[in-house]
C-alpha positions in Angstrom: 104.8 120.2 30.9 106.2 120.3 34.4 105.7 117.4 36.6 103.4 117.7 39.6 105.2 118.6 42.6 103.5 116.1 45.0 104.6 112.7 45.4 102.4 109.4 46.5 103.8 109.7 49.8 102.9 113.4 50.6 98.9 112.8 48.9 99.2 109.3 51.7 100.0 111.7 54.6 97.7 114.6 53.4 94.7 111.7 53.6 96.0 110.6 56.5 95.6 114.2 58.4 92.4 114.9 56.6 90.8 111.8 58.1 92.4 112.0 61.7 90.5 115.8 61.4 87.3 114.2 60.7 87.5 111.5 63.2 88.5 114.2 66.0 85.3 116.5 64.8 83.0 113.4 64.9 84.1 112.3 68.4 83.8 115.9 69.6 80.0 115.7 68.3 79.8 112.3 70.2 80.6 113.8 73.0 78.5 116.5 73.0 75.4 114.5 72.2 75.9 112.3 75.1 76.5 114.9 77.8 73.5 117.0 76.4 71.0 113.6 77.2 72.8 114.0 81.0 76.0 112.5 81.0 77.6 115.1 83.9 74.2 115.8 84.8 73.4 111.8 86.0 76.9 111.6 88.5 76.0 114.3 90.6 75.4 113.3 94.0 73.9 115.2 97.0 74.6 114.9 100.8 71.2 114.8 103.0 70.8 116.0 106.2 72.2 113.2 108.4 75.0 113.1 105.8 74.1 110.2 103.8 74.4 110.5 100.0 71.6 110.9 97.8 70.8 111.7 94.1 68.0 114.0 94.8 68.8 117.6 95.5 68.5 118.4 99.4 65.2 120.7 100.6 66.4 124.2 101.0 64.0 124.8 103.7 65.6 122.4 106.3 68.7 124.8 105.3 70.3 125.6 108.6 72.0 128.9 109.2 75.5 128.4 111.1 77.6 131.2 112.5 81.3 130.9 111.1 82.8 132.8 113.2 82.2 130.4 116.0 83.9 127.7 114.1 87.2 126.8 115.5 89.6 125.6 113.3 92.7 123.6 114.8 93.1 122.8 118.2 91.2 124.5 121.1 93.3 126.9 122.9 94.0 125.8 126.8 92.8 127.7 129.6 95.8 129.3 131.7 97.1 126.9 134.3 95.8 127.9 137.7 98.5 127.6 140.8 97.4 124.0 141.7 100.0 122.6 139.3 102.3 122.7 142.8 102.5 118.8 143.7 104.3 117.2 146.3 106.2 114.1 146.9 109.3 112.2 148.0 112.3 111.4 146.1 112.4 107.6 145.8 115.9 107.4 144.0 118.4 110.3 143.3 121.9 109.3 141.3 124.3 112.3 142.4 126.8 111.2 140.0 124.8 110.8 137.1 122.1 113.5 138.1 118.9 112.2 137.8 116.4 110.4 140.0 112.5 109.8 140.3 109.7 111.4 142.6 106.7 109.6 143.9 104.0 111.6 143.7 102.1 112.0 147.3 98.6 110.8 147.1 98.7 109.1 143.6 102.2 107.5 143.6 103.3 108.3 140.2 106.7 108.2 139.6 108.5 111.4 137.9 112.1 111.6 136.2 113.8 114.4 137.5 117.0 115.9 136.7 119.6 118.0 138.1 118.8 121.0 135.9 115.3 120.6 137.1 116.4 121.2 141.0 116.4 124.5 142.8 117.5 123.1 145.8 119.8 120.0 146.6 117.9 116.7 147.3 118.7 113.3 148.8 116.4 109.9 148.9 113.6 110.1 151.2 113.4 114.0 150.9 110.0 115.7 150.5 109.8 117.6 148.1 107.2 120.2 146.0 107.6 119.9 142.6 105.8 121.1 138.8 105.8 118.7 135.8 106.8 119.5 132.4 106.6 117.1 129.4 109.7 115.2 128.3 110.4 113.2 125.3 109.9 109.7 127.5 106.9 111.5 129.3 106.5 113.7 132.1 109.2 115.2 133.9 109.4 117.2 137.3 111.0 120.4 137.3 111.4 123.5 139.9 112.1 120.6 142.6 112.3 122.1 146.2 112.7 120.4 149.5 109.8 120.9 151.7 
């Protein structure tokens, strides 16, 4: 007679494979049974009308209707700046060789940086000037600077 083709090792591996399959099926059945008892449903949380978390569902009669077209996403649009952005002031310091200086605004005495590229007219220290402001890397810069 012919000898069996299965060795002891093959039989043991097959037994282990069948045992793993049975264990996996048992765990699957156990999960199904625990979910049926309220597993995921017991973990649900609701937010009430005051923004607090609660375990009871909200009352639908208190639900508010919100117009989605009025919701703004991002930064609100700025209104167009009017012509009153032109300011006046006096040149406190200006270095012609380096091409920069500072202007003190009339009224607030706030100092603003001015570069030679932002000049319309030639200016010197003590001159009264009109200017506009622009945000620079290190603060507000005076641009469109004209002598008055």
